C-alpha positions in Angstrom: -19.2 -27.6 -34.8 -16.4 -27.5 -32.3 -15.7 -24.3 -30.5 -12.0 -24.9 -29.9 -10.1 -23.5 -32.8 -6.7 -25.2 -32.3 -4.8 -28.2 -33.5 -5.4 -31.7 -32.1 -2.7 -32.5 -29.5 -2.0 -35.7 -31.3 -0.8 -34.0 -34.4 2.9 -33.2 -35.1 4.5 -30.1 -36.6 5.7 -32.0 -39.7 2.0 -32.9 -40.3 1.1 -29.3 -40.4 3.9 -28.5 -42.7 2.8 -31.2 -45.0 -0.6 -29.7 -45.2 0.9 -26.5 -46.5 1.7 -28.2 -49.8 -1.7 -29.8 -50.0 -3.8 -26.7 -49.2 -5.2 -26.2 -52.8 -6.4 -29.8 -52.8 -8.1 -29.4 -49.4 -9.9 -26.3 -50.4 -11.0 -27.9 -53.8 -12.3 -31.0 -52.0 -14.3 -28.9 -49.5 -12.4 -30.2 -46.5 -14.0 -30.2 -43.1 -13.9 -27.2 -40.8 -10.8 -28.3 -38.8 -8.8 -29.0 -42.0 -10.0 -25.7 -43.5 -9.0 -23.8 -40.5 -5.6 -25.4 -40.4 -5.2 -24.4 -44.1 -6.2 -20.9 -43.1 -3.4 -20.9 -40.5 -0.9 -21.9 -43.1 -2.1 -19.5 -45.7 -2.4 -16.5 -43.5 -4.1 -13.2 -44.2 -2.8 -10.3 -46.2 -1.7 -7.3 -44.3 1.4 -6.3 -42.3 0.7 -8.8 -39.6 0.7 -11.9 -41.7 4.3 -12.9 -41.7 4.0 -15.3 -44.7 5.2 -14.8 -48.3 1.7 -14.4 -49.5 1.3 -11.2 -47.5 2.9 -9.3 -50.4 0.1 -10.3 -52.8 -2.5 -7.8 -53.8 -5.7 -7.1 -51.9 -7.8 -8.7 -54.6 -5.9 -11.9 -54.6 -6.3 -12.1 -50.8 -10.0 -11.6 -51.2 -10.3 -14.4 -53.7 -8.4 -16.7 -51.4 -10.7 -15.9 -48.4 -13.7 -16.5 -50.7 -12.4 -19.9 -51.6 -11.8 -20.7 -48.0 -15.3 -19.6 -47.1 -16.8 -22.0 -49.7 -14.6 -24.8 -48.4 -15.6 -24.1 -44.8 -19.3 -24.0 -45.8 -19.1 -27.4 -47.5 -17.2 -28.8 -44.6 -19.8 -27.6 -42.1 -22.5 -29.2 -44.2 -20.5 -32.5 -44.1 -20.1 -32.1 -40.3 -23.8 -31.6 -39.8 -24.5 -34.8 -41.8 -22.4 -36.7 -39.3 -24.9 -36.8 -36.5 -23.0 -39.3 -34.5 -19.7 -37.5 -34.6 -18.0 -37.2 -31.2 -17.1 -33.8 -29.8 -13.5 -32.7 -30.0 -11.3 -33.1 -27.0 -11.5 -30.6 -24.1 -9.5 -27.5 -23.6 -6.6 -29.4 -22.2 -5.9 -30.1 -25.9 -5.9 -26.4 -26.5 -3.1 -25.9 -23.9 -0.9 -28.4 -25.7 -0.9 -26.8 -29.1 -0.5 -23.1 -29.9 -1.4 -21.6 -33.3 1.1 -19.8 -35.5 1.9 -16.4 -34.1 0.1 -14.4 -36.7 -2.6 -16.9 -37.6 -6.3 -16.1 -37.8 -9.3 -18.3 -38.2 -11.6 -15.8 -39.8 -13.9 -16.3 -42.7 -14.5 -12.7 -43.8 -15.4 -11.3 -47.2 -12.9 -9.1 -48.8 -15.2 -6.1 -48.5 -16.0 -6.6 -44.8 -17.6 -3.7 -43.3 -15.8 -4.2 -40.0 -13.1 -1.5 -39.9 -11.1 -3.4 -37.4 -10.4 -6.2 -39.8 -7.3 -4.6 -41.2 -6.5 -1.9 -38.6 -6.1 -4.3 -35.6 -8.2 -2.2 -33.3 -8.6 -5.2 -31.0 -4.9 -5.5 -30.2 -5.4 -5.4 -26.4 -3.7 -8.7 -25.7 -6.7 -10.9 -26.6 -5.8 -13.6 -29.0 -9.3 -13.6 -30.5 -11.2 -11.1 -32.7 -14.8 -10.5 -33.4 -16.6 -12.1 -36.3 -18.7 -9.7 -38.3 -22.4 -10.2 -37.9 -22.7 -9.4 -41.6 -20.6 -12.3 -42.6 -22.4 -14.8 -44.7 -20.7 -17.8 -43.0 -21.6 -19.3 -39.7 -19.9 -17.3 -36.9 -16.7 -19.0 -35.7 -14.5 -17.8 -32.9 -11.3 -16.3 -34.2 -7.8 -15.8 -33.0 -5.8 -12.7 -33.6 -2.1 -12.0 -32.9 -1.0 -9.4 -30.4 -0.5 -6.0 -31.8 0.2 -2.7 -30.3 -0.1 -1.9 -26.6 -3.5 -2.0 -25.0 -5.4 1.2 -24.8 -5.2 3.1 -21.6 -8.0 2.5 -19.1 -8.9 4.2 -15.8 -7.8 2.2 -12.8 -10.3 1.1 -10.2 -11.1 3.6 -7.3 -12.5 2.8 -3.9 -14.7 5.1 -2.0 -13.6 6.6 1.4 -15.4 4.1 3.6 -13.8 1.1 1.8 -10.4 2.7 1.8 -10.7 3.3 5.6 -11.7 -0.3 6.1 -8.7 -1.6 4.1 -6.4 0.7 6.0 -7.8 -0.6 9.3 -7.4 -4.2 8.1 -3.8 -3.5 7.2 -3.1 -1.9 10.6 -4.9 -4.8 12.3 -2.7 -7.3 10.6 0.4 -5.3 11.5 -0.5 -5.1 15.1 -1.3 -8.8 15.3 1.7 -10.4 13.5 3.6 -11.0 16.8 0.5 -12.2 18.6 -1.2 -14.4 16.1 0.1 -17.2 13.8 0.5 -16.7 10.1 -2.4 -19.1 9.1 -4.8 -17.0 11.1 -3.8 -13.9 9.3 -3.4 -15.5 5.8 -6.9 -14.8 4.6 -6.7 -11.1 5.7 -3.4 -10.8 3.9 -4.8 -12.3 0.8 -7.7 -9.9 0.8 -5.3 -6.9 1.2 -3.1 -8.2 -1.6 -6.1 -8.8 -3.9 -7.6 -5.4 -3.2 -4.3 -3.7 -4.0 -3.8 -5.7 -7.2 -7.4 -5.1 -8.3 -7.1 -1.4 -7.6 -4.2 -1.1 -10.1 -6.3 -2.6 -12.9 -9.2 -1.4 -15.0 -12.2 0.0 -13.3 -14.2 0.1 -16.5 -14.4 -3.7 -16.7 -16.3 -6.3 -14.7 -15.0 -9.8 -14.5 -17.8 -12.3 -14.2 -17.3 -16.1 -13.9 -19.8 -18.7 -14.8 -19.5 -21.5 -12.3 -21.5 -24.7 -11.9 -21.6 -28.4 -11.6 -21.1 -31.0 -14.3 -23.7 -30.9 -17.0 -25.3 -27.6 -15.8 -24.8 -26.0 -19.2 -22.1 -23.4 -18.3 -20.4 -23.6 -21.8 -23.8 -23.5 -23.5 -24.7 -20.3 -21.6 -21.3 -18.9 -22.2 -21.7 -19.4 -26.0 -25.3 -18.1 -25.9 -24.2 -14.8 -24.3 -21.2 -14.5 -26.6 -23.4 -15.2 -29.7 -20.8 -17.6 -31.1 -19.6 -21.1 -30.3 -16.5 -20.3 -28.2 -16.5 -22.9 -25.4 -16.9 -26.5 -26.3 -20.1 -28.3 -25.3 -20.7 -32.1 -25.2 -21.9 -35.0 -23.3 -18.5 -36.3 -22.3 -17.5 -35.2 -18.8 -15.6 -33.1 -18.0 -15.9 -31.0 -21.1 -14.3 -27.7 -20.0 -10.8 -28.4 -18.7 -9.5 -24.8 -18.6 -11.1 -21.4 -18.1 -11.9 -19.4 -21.2 -12.3 -15.6 -21.3 -14.4 -13.5 -23.5 -14.2 -9.7 -23.4 -16.8 -7.3 -24.8 -14.4 -4.3 -24.9 -10.7 -3.3 -25.1 -8.3 -3.0 -22.2 -9.2 -6.2 -20.4 -5.9 -8.0 -21.0 -4.3 -7.1 -17.6 -7.4 -8.4 -15.8 -7.3 -11.7 -17.7 -3.6 -11.9 -17.1 -4.3 -11.7 -13.4 -6.6 -14.8 -13.7 -3.7 -16.7 -15.4 -5.7 -17.4 -18.6 -3.3 -17.8 -21.5 -3.8 -15.8 -24.7 -4.9 -18.8 -26.7 -8.0 -19.1 -24.5 -9.2 -15.5 -24.9 -12.0 -14.8 -27.3 -14.2 -12.1 -28.6 -18.1 -12.2 -28.8 -20.0 -12.0 -32.0 -19.8 -8.5 -33.4 -23.2 -7.0 -32.6 -23.4 -3.2 -31.8 -26.5 -3.7 -29.7 -25.0 -6.5 -27.7 -21.7 -4.7 -27.3 -23.4 -1.6 -26.1 -25.5 -3.6 -23.6 -22.5 -5.6 -22.2 -19.7 -3.1 -22.7 -17.1 -3.7 -20.1 -18.0 -7.3 -19.4 -15.3 -10.0 -19.2 -17.0 -13.4 -19.0 -15.1 -16.5 -17.8 -16.2 -20.0 -18.4 -14.9 -22.2 -15.6 -14.5 -25.9 -15.3 -16.8 -28.0 -13.2 -16.5 -27.3 -9.5 -17.4 -30.9 -8.8 -15.1 -32.3 -11.5 -13.4 -35.6 -11.0 -10.2 -33.9 -12.0 -8.6 -32.3 -8.9 -6.8 -29.7 -11.1 -10.2 -28.5 -12.4 -11.5 -27.9 -8.9 -8.3 -26.1 -8.0 -8.7 -23.8 -10.9 -12.3 -23.0 -10.0 -11.3 -22.2 -6.4 -8.4 -20.0 -7.5 -10.4 -18.0 -10.0 -13.4 -17.6 -7.8 -11.2 -15.6 -5.4 -10.1 -13.2 -8.2 -13.3 -12.4 -10.2 -15.6 -9.5 -9.5 -18.8 -11.5 -9.6 -20.1 -15.0 -10.1 -23.0 -16.6 -12.0 -23.9 -19.8 -10.3 -25.5 -22.0 -12.9 -27.7 -24.8 -11.5 -29.9 -27.3 -13.2 -33.1 -29.0 -12.0 -31.2 -32.1 -11.0 -28.4 -30.6 -9.0 -29.7 -27.3 -7.7 -29.9 -28.7 -4.1 -26.5 -30.4 -4.3 -24.8 -30.4 -0.8 -21.4 -29.7 -2.3 -22.6 -26.6 -4.0 -24.4 -25.2 -0.9 -21.9 -26.2 1.8 -18.7 -25.6 0.0 -19.5 -22.5 -2.1 -22.9 -20.8 -1.5 -23.0 -20.8 2.2 -19.4 -19.6 2.8 -20.0 -16.9 0.1 -23.3 -15.7 1.6 -21.8 -12.3 2.3 -21.1 -11.9 -1.5 -24.7 -11.9 -2.4 -24.6 -8.5 -4.1 -22.0 -9.8 -6.6 -23.8 -13.1 -7.2 -26.2 -14.4 -9.8 -28.0 -17.7 -9.2 -29.4 -19.0 -12.5 -31.6 -22.0 -13.0 -30.8 -23.5 -16.4 -32.6 -26.1 -18.5 -36.1 -25.0 -17.6 -37.2 -26.3 -21.0 -36.9 -29.8 -19.5 -39.5 -29.0 -16.8 -43.2 -29.4 -17.7 -46.0 -26.9 -16.8 -45.5 -25.1 -13.5 -42.5 -27.3 -12.4 -40.1 -24.5 -13.3 -41.7 -22.1 -10.9 -41.8 -24.7 -8.2 -38.1 -25.6 -8.6 -37.2 -21.9 -8.7 -39.2 -21.3 -5.4 -37.4 -24.2 -3.8 -34.1 -22.8 -5.0 -34.9 -19.5 -3.3 -35.8 -21.4 -0.1 -32.4 -23.1 -0.1 -30.6 -19.9 -0.8 -32.4 -18.3 2.1 -31.4 -21.1 4.4 -27.8 -20.6 3.3 -28.0 -17.0 4.5 -27.9 -15.5 1.0 -29.9 -12.2 0.7 -32.1 -12.2 -2.4 -32.2 -9.1 -4.4 -36.0 -8.9 -4.7 -38.0 -5.7 -4.9 -34.9 -3.6 -5.3 -33.2 -4.9 -2.2 -29.5 -5.6 -2.4 -28.7 -9.2 -2.8 -28.3 -12.1 -5.2 -30.2 -12.0 -8.5 -32.1 -15.3 -9.1 -33.3 -16.1 -12.6 -34.5 -19.0 -14.7 -33.7 -19.6 -18.3 -32.9 -22.1 -21.0 -29.5 -21.6 -22.7 -30.6 -24.2 -25.3 -33.8 -22.5 -26.4 -32.9 -19.0 -25.4 -35.9 -18.6 -23.1 -35.1 -16.1 -20.3 -31.7 -15.3 -21.8 -32.8 -11.7 -22.4 -33.5 -11.2 -18.7 -30.0 -12.4 -17.9 -28.5 -10.1 -20.5 -30.5 -7.2 -19.2 -29.5 -7.9 -15.6 -25.8 -8.3 -16.6 -26.0 -5.1 -18.6 -27.2 -3.1 -15.6 -24.8 -4.8 -13.3 -21.8 -4.1 -15.5 -22.9 -0.5 -16.3 -22.8 0.3 -12.6 -19.1 -0.2 -12.5 -19.3 -1.1 -8.8 -19.0 -4.9 -8.7 -15.2 -4.9 -8.1 -15.5 -2.5 -5.1 -18.5 -4.5 -3.7 -16.5 -7.7 -4.1 -13.6 -6.3 -2.2 -15.9 -5.0 0.5 -17.5 -8.5 0.8 -14.1 -10.0 1.0 -13.2 -7.6 3.8 -16.5 -8.7 5.5 -15.6 -12.3 5.1 -12.1 -11.8 6.5 -13.5 -9.9 9.5 -16.0 -12.7 10.1 -13.2 -15.2 10.0 -11.1 -13.1 12.4 -14.0 -12.5 14.9 -13.1 -15.4 17.2 -9.6 -14.1 17.7 -10.6 -10.5 18.3 -14.0 -10.3 19.9 -14.2 -11.2 23.6 -17.1 -12.9 25.3 -17.5 -10.1 27.9 -15.8 -7.2 29.5 -12.1 -7.5 29.7 -9.3 -5.8 31.5 -7.5 -5.8 34.9 -9.7 -4.2 37.6 -8.4 -2.3 40.6 -9.5 -5.0 42.8 -7.4 -7.5 40.9 -4.4 -5.2 41.2 -4.9 -4.7 44.9 -5.2 -8.4 45.5 -2.0 -9.1 43.6 -0.1 -6.5 45.6 -1.6 -7.9 48.8 -0.4 -11.4 47.8 3.2 -10.1 47.2 3.0 -8.3 50.6 2.1 -11.5 52.3 4.9 -13.3 50.5 7.5 -10.8 51.8 5.9 -10.8 55.3 5.0 -7.2 55.3 2.4 -7.7 58.1 4.8 -9.7 60.2 7.5 -7.1 59.7 5.2 -4.3 60.8 4.2 -6.2 63.9 7.8 -7.0 64.7 8.7 -3.3 64.3 5.8 -2.4 66.7 7.0 -4.8 69.3 10.5 -3.6 69.0 9.4 0.0 69.6 7.4 -1.1 72.7 10.3 -3.1 73.9 12.6 -0.1 73.7 10.1 2.0 75.4 9.8 -0.5 78.3 13.6 -0.6 78.6 13.8 3.2 78.7 10.9 3.8 81.0 10.7 0.7 83.1 11.8 0.3 86.7 15.3 -1.0 87.2 14.1 -3.7 89.5 11.7 -5.0 86.9 14.3 -4.9 84.1 16.7 -6.8 86.4 14.1 -9.4 87.0 13.3 -9.9 83.3 17.0 -10.2 82.5 17.4 -12.9 85.2 14.4 -14.8 84.0 15.4 -14.8 80.4 18.8 -16.0 81.4 17.7 -18.7 83.7 14.6 -20.0 81.8 15.3 -23.3 80.1 14.7 -23.5 76.3 12.3 -26.4 76.7 8.7 -25.6 75.8 9.5 -22.9 73.3 8.3 -23.0 69.7 11.0 -24.2 67.3 11.4 -21.6 64.6 11.2 -22.8 61.0 14.3 -23.1 59.0 15.1 -20.2 56.6 14.8 -22.6 53.6 11.2 -23.4 54.6 10.3 -19.8 54.8 11.8 -19.0 51.4 9.9 -21.9 49.8 6.7 -20.7 51.3 7.3 -17.2 50.1 8.1 -18.4 46.6 4.9 -20.4 46.4 2.9 -17.4 47.5 4.5 -15.3 44.8 3.7 -17.9 42.1 0.2 -18.2 43.3 -0.3 -14.4 43.2 1.0 -14.3 39.6 -1.2 -17.1 38.5 -4.2 -15.5 40.0 -3.7 -12.1 38.5 -2.9 -13.6 35.0 -6.1 -15.6 35.1 -8.1 -12.6 36.0 -6.5 -10.5 33.4 -7.1 -13.0 30.6 -10.6 -13.8 31.6 -13.0 -13.2 28.7 -10.2 -12.7 26.2 -10.1 -14.6 22.9 -7.9 -17.7 23.2 -4.7 -16.3 21.4 -4.7 -13.0 23.4 -5.5 -14.9 26.7 -2.5 -17.1 26.0 -0.3 -14.0 25.3 -1.4 -12.4 28.6 -0.5 -15.5 30.5 2.8 -15.8 28.8 3.6 -12.1 29.7 2.8 -12.8 33.3 5.1 -15.9 33.4 7.9 -13.9 31.9 7.5 -11.2 34.4 7.5 -13.6 37.3 10.9 -14.9 36.5 13.3 -13.5 39.2 10.4 -11.9 41.1 11.0 -13.8 44.3 14.7 -12.8 44.4 13.8 -9.2 43.7 11.4 -9.3 46.6 14.0 -10.8 48.9 16.3 -7.9 48.1 13.6 -5.4 48.8 12.9 -7.0 52.1 16.5 -6.9 53.2 16.8 -3.2 52.1 13.5 -1.8 53.3 12.9 -3.9 56.5 13.3 -1.8 59.7 16.7 -2.5 61.3 18.5 -1.1 64.4 16.8 0.7 67.2 13.6 2.5 66.6 13.7 6.3 66.9 13.0 7.7 70.4 10.2 10.3 70.9 10.8 13.6 72.6 9.0 12.6 75.8 11.3 9.7 76.5 13.9 11.7 78.5 11.2 13.1 80.8 9.9 9.6 81.4 13.4 8.4 82.1 14.0 11.2 84.6 10.7 10.5 86.3 11.6 6.8 86.6 15.0 7.8 88.0 13.4 10.1 90.6 11.1 7.3 91.7 14.1 5.0 92.1 16.0 7.7 94.0 13.1 8.1 96.4 13.1 4.4 97.1 16.8 4.4 97.8 16.6 7.6 100.0 13.7 6.2 102.0 15.5 2.8 102.5 18.7 4.4 103.6 16.8 6.6 106.0 15.2 3.6 107.6 18.5 1.8 107.9 20.1 4.8 109.6 17.3 4.9 112.1 17.7 1.2 112.8 21.4 1.4 113.5 20.9 4.6 115.5 22.6 7.0 113.3 19.5 9.0 112.7 16.7 10.0 115.0 13.7 7.7 114.9 11.0 9.0 112.5 9.3 6.3 110.4 6.8 8.5 108.7 9.0 10.4 106.2 11.2 7.5 105.0 8.3 5.1 104.7 6.4 7.8 102.7 9.4 8.2 100.4 9.8 4.5 99.9 6.1 4.0 99.2 6.1 6.9 96.7 9.1 5.4 94.9 7.7 1.9 94.9 4.3 3.0 93.6 5.6 5.8 91.4 8.0 3.6 89.5 5.5 1.1 88.1 3.0 3.9 87.6 5.5 5.8 85.4 6.3 2.6 83.5 2.6 1.9 82.9 2.0 5.5 81.8 4.9 5.2 79.4 3.6 1.9 78.0 0.2 3.5 77.4 1.8 6.5 75.8 4.0 4.3 73.6 1.3 2.2 72.1 0.3 4.9 69.5 3.8 5.7 68.3 4.7 2.0 68.3 1.6 1.2 66.2 2.4 4.0 63.8 6.0 2.8 63.6 4.9 -0.8 62.8 2.3 0.4 60.2 4.9 2.6 58.5 7.3 -0.3 58.3 4.6 -2.5 56.8 3.5 0.2 54.4 7.1 0.6 53.1 7.4 -3.1 52.5 4.0 -3.3 50.8 4.8 -0.4 48.5 8.2 -1.9 47.6 6.6 -5.3 46.9 3.8 -3.7 44.9 6.2 -1.6 42.9 8.3 -4.6 42.1 5.2 -6.6 41.1 3.9 -3.7 39.0 7.1 -3.3 37.1 7.6 -7.0 36.4 4.1 -8.3 36.0 1.3 -5.7 36.0 2.9 -3.4 33.5 3.5 -6.2 30.9 -0.1 -7.4 31.5 -1.4 -3.8 31.0 0.7 -3.5 27.8 -0.8 -6.7 26.3 -4.3 -5.6 27.3 -3.7 -2.2 25.7 -2.5 -3.9 22.6 -5.7 -6.0 22.5 -7.8 -2.9 23.0 -6.1 -1.3 20.0 -6.6 -4.2 17.7 -10.1 -4.6 19.0 -10.8 -1.0 18.0 -9.2 -1.6 14.6 -11.3 -4.7 14.2 -14.4 -2.6 14.9 -13.4 -0.3 12.1 -12.8 -3.3 9.8 -16.1 -4.9 10.5 -18.0 -1.6 10.6 -19.1 -2.0 14.3 -18.3 -0.2 17.4 -15.7 -1.9 19.7 -16.8 -2.5 23.3 -13.8 -3.3 25.4 -14.0 -3.4 29.2 
């Protein structure tokens, strides 16, 4: 019997209308199931939701009509069973092309059905399917029900404090990184945040579980076995399932299924069984197309829905349980989602003897190699089971495990937490450094020293020291020595002197030193950082270096020592002493000249003594002044060098070091946020 209760996509509307006039004949002839169901669509049911003229008939007439339909359907099923070679109906792509009448139902129910929801529409939660009573005498058939009143209110999902803190940290991390990282890098984190926010607004009493697997693994067969009714089409033609089908065990799941993009005509109810409903209450089961389907759109649907469901049942068979596509594309990347994962080995009825246990052990080995934690002995991890959806062997274990899993009401939060873990793992290369990072004091000092060399701070200090000594020599030196130096400087030819470099050459050299200092400090600041942040640090250094050379030139012109150096307090005393020595020389010389020409009485002792005192005392005073001037001259030169160094360091700090420090601080902030997202302590140098 086919599980898709919809018209064939090759039929036309006028064909359906034509059948309305032939419905008594079809029923009388015992038409096949599809014809009978189309007749049911055209006949409708009694009750306020029918929308057909027959809805005004009495309850007894409606019961007789359903009884006739039941007989016709039973004879049609017997005819279908006799056709052993009949090909299965087309896949669910046919379902998407044709939509049943708005208020149609495919139910074969007796008039005195014990199901109270048959007439009250208690399942009007947006699912276009309704349960089939277990007490019905006919073979259970999936049924479609029109939308009724609004869905019953359900409690939204709530996250615990640690998960909320991690989501807030991830949101802050993305906000801090938008200007530093490209959009593709942050896309997965943004998807996780959007998905967590969307899931939080929906029911926390339901758990959405998808059945995924390869071609021929028996997904639809397992789906039907769990539902207790043939909902999803099975067959040998591949692919069989072309669109996802949903089956909900309780009310209020419509918004969750809407989020998956499953249309109403592909939503079903399981077989009405109080025991099964109580065991799986809150379960929303999704039958997915093949993840290895030849149709690209099927694989795209699988990938899309796997990101939205709360848990996944990976169904494998003895032939494809080690398929590389399954392990490399799905299981290995989803290793962190082990707590919301079931791995079920199907078709064990095909394995003789102990082969099933051997295949199951090998499957466990492959899962362990994929990094998937196995939930054995009460440990958190994936649940691994073996069953046969065809014979029902092991199906009870899966039902029991699903029942416990759904009853915990924690799958959605665990799925979001695993998604956050996966996003954090994907972002690790752009946030976690290989070692200690930051700009050390040594690097800062070396950068300042490089700028000081570029502006010639050392040379300027030495020049200031020489200028101070030169002024001291001029003030305290003997007149005769200064006169000799003046004459020598005037008469000495320029040949043999060093040719000073042109100003353009000096500026070019200074600019190269500045650029080298910037490159060095940016490399040291970005060392050990992840590639995006290292690039950001280098770009900040380059932006800061623009105009740095010109700014340093202005500082040099403003802060370089100009004019005469200040004179210390002892300079007047030294000048007076030097003048006295010169006066003694002059007096002694004039005295001797007077004695020679006979103006004064001969007396060589006193004038000679005066001249010798002046001649020796002058150079002695000059030497003493020079010795005394060394300390002040040195201090003066160092002070000039210090001012230039501080000015250059201040300019470099404002233009280069501060932007680098800001980027490193931003990285430290995002690194700490990443530590909160990943649940680890951040260690930043």
